[in-house]
N, C-alpha and C positions, 0 to 999 in steps of 0.2 A: 504494500499500499504506499503510495507516494507521500501521504500526509505524515507518516512516521519519520520520514527524512527531515521534515521541517520543524518538528516539535522541539528538538534541542536548540535550533537556531532562534526560534521564537522565545524560548525560555531564557536563553542567553541575552537576547536583546532586551527583554523585560527586566532582567536583573541589572544590566548596564544602565538602562534608563532610570531605574530606581535609585542606583547608586549616584548617578550624575545629578539627579534632581534634588536628592536629599541625602547628602553624605553623612550628616550627623545621625539621622535616623537609621541609615544602613549600618553605621558603626555600632549603634546600640543594639540593633538586631543581631549582628555578628557576636557581640559581647554576650548577649543573653544566651544565644545558642551555645557558645563555647562554655558558658557557666553551667548550662544544663547538661552538656556532655561531660564535663568535669564531675558534676554531682553524680551522674549515672555511673561513671567509672569508679568513683569512690564507693558507691553502694555495692557495685559488683565485686570490688576488692574486699569489702567487708564480708560479703556473702561467701566468697571463696575462702577467706581466712577462717570463717566459722566452720565451713565444711572440713577444712584441714585439721582443725583442732578437736 
């Protein structure tokens, strides 16, 4: 299906437009996402630690 080829390009264009129009908001979004990933990694480490002991 040809539309599948265009989806990544459209998504990339949307992200670039978002970043260029509002860099501060984009930065906060990335910071929030990174904090969530760090929290998830910490919870996973705690879970594995508890399994090992």
